[in-house]
Phi, psi and omega in degrees: 000137180252129178255158183224138169255129181251149179308139176077004170287164176298147180298151182213164176241138180241136176206166176270178174291171192306309182257014175057048169299326180233088176301155178256128180255133187238135167250122180235106189299154182298329180274003176063030180251344184231133173222116179242147177209152185199158172272357176249111182291325181292320176297318180296312182295332181276354182294133184292344180282350177261116183295138178243151359285156172292158179249143179287153176264126177299321178296320179295314179296321178300317179293319179298319181292312188271330184245339183086001183203148173262115182295126175301150013275357182286162179221186176284357181247152168287141173070006178246132184227159178234135171251117179244214184298122176079002182266140177225141174242117175268121187247132180209168175254126179229118179054043175078009179230151179281127178246133179239127177245117182267144180218144176235131176217115183297122188271001187244038179289158184292347178293343181274352189272149175280164178280160183300330180274000181261335183205142172232141183294137176258105187294325177296318179294320179300311180295323178296317180293322178296316179298314180296319180297332178277305187297322181295341180261352184282132170274108188291351177275357183240154175293155183235137181228135174253119173291114192241147178216195175271003187281172186287324187289304183293329179287328175295319177296316179300316179297316180299317179292324179295316180291339176272359177079031184257020183301324184274000183249352183227137175253133176273131178235143181218155181266132177269107181272163177274147173077205187290342183280356184295128181249000191297324181289320177295316179300316181297320180295316180294319178302316179295318180299320183272349176093020180264153166290152186218141177220136180261133176255138189254151177284145179244125179266302183269112184281124176269176183301318181289331174294316182296324178292320178296320178294318179298315179298324177298312182291332176297318190260346184289128187292322186235152171291146181213136184255012179301135185298336183269000184309314186290337180291329188297310178297336179283338175298323183295329177294330179272331183222079184302337181294349177296330180297128177071012184268179167270123180245119183256130183231145184273003181288161171117358182253356181299329184299322181256345174279340179072136184253109181294144173290156174277167176301322179296317180294321178298325179284325191266341186300312180296319180295323183292334176298329179276310185294323183295344177290345175277047187297335180298337181291341180299337181280354189239349184258149175285157182299322184271003178286144178296340178288339180299305178293332181294339180271006180295148168284165179307317181298326183289344177290345184259064171102358181262133176198150179173196181296150175290160177299325178302307182289321179297321177297322181286324183282319188238109188296335180261022183294145176235140180294138177271354184302313181303321180295309184288332175295317178296316179297322180291315183294325181291344180245021186302324183263006184285152165301130184301328179299317183277331175299308180298316183295320179299314181291309186291317188274346179249350180236294186294308183298308183290329185256004171237291187290309181283328176299325176304314180290320178296316178302314182299312181298317179295325184288337181242013176067033181261165181259104181278131181240125179240083186304321184288346176272002180300138183302314182297317178295316181299318179296320180295309183292332180292343178270340185291142175298156182306324187301335179270352185250313181210159181246117184291327182282315182275352178056048176227156184233186180057042184303314183294324178291322177301316182294317180301312184291323179291318183286327189261328180231006176073019179272112182265095183293330178295317180288322183291323181082178183283125177228172179185161178295129181241132178239123187282095176293330178301314182295317179301315182293314184292325182276343186226034188302313183297316180295320180294319180296318179298316181297315180295318182290341178279349184279126183278000177289331195263157173270106193285341179298317180265339184303309184296322178298316182291318178299314180294323178297314180289325177298318177294325180293334178297339179286345180272202181232170174089188185301318183298325179292313179295316181298320180300315179298318181293323183286323174298315180299320179297315179298323177296315181298315180295319180297314182295319176300314182292322183292325190244340191301131185292337180280347177255349186289000000 
């Protein structure tokens, strides 16, 4: 459903639900006469009142290149905005034009929590709420798939569905990664233990003609640009499992905002130092993207999930590039006195996670007409966890979170997340680039966003750096891949055509 604010109506405020299970997408016309909004981005973009093609935002493209994400409420498009966790838009009419004032306030601060003697977590209730948040969103006329891993989130959902007796209605699917990060065997074992069907999806290195067509169709239909490293794997999953089209897709994302994300030891050491070093912002104009000096110049906020091309390279590639330093400097300074746990969580869970990791899943679901379900982003669950004392959510000394989920999984299915350690789906961007270099180069060079005189020099420089070792080699591959993702979106997307 699309809602509209009309000139001279009473002022109003627009926001999403607490954990942004349903972000609000806004179109605010350049002449400030039209404002439309909806929780369905595809319905909004298809509305005849929005002129097509949409136009890219220079600020948005600059952020994608340098940070890997466009911080809400802005997007990669002009006149299109997103309201996510903690975001509010106050809408009013001023001098015959619609005025929108955006505000962000993190809703999961520790001041909202009850004391330890006031509430204790009810594990049966938690699993029941997770099951209800999932089942209530499932279209029972369609097949259902849970993206499953060895992690705490997807396993809590699997356990909740199993205890609700849904084993025969949901299939667990997992990605087989290369090397030590592979979780597929653990996932398969847990699926068998809980009584679910299980399917492994494989990584593709050498892209064949039908793979390339699937990728093209994905970029045609995907609503937003996204730089998540696993983005390219998703359209290739459909080639292995065609039933994904039009299905219910269940994803475990969405609880970091209220579970709180502890900083790492490295982050605790570097945040104070970065406040000093980041003031040397003029150096951003002189370092290469793959130089170790590039990440060292980050502001404190940028340490929480932001990484990308240096200002030097971004300026050469994109003639309308804008430095992201003023934005991240402002975000860092406004949280200067914050507890680092909540500083990191606010940045990561309201910007990086929803607009990189979860946006990847939303884009995929929108591109194949599927129903994406994010149980942990459910309003009722978010409200419940937001009341729990810190001790059940994260440990300040051990720097680990999701304490209650760890206990549930260990006690009920014997999954020891502490022993297992941090794992995640890994997609080898290095392999994709090395096996498909010519095709990737052709796609990037076909993109009219870039300044091609310097583009090829920078791409070849980073490609050569990939032959080496260390951080610079890995970063070079990721940045080439990012330019490819943005280029393909711009080249094919139907909303830009």
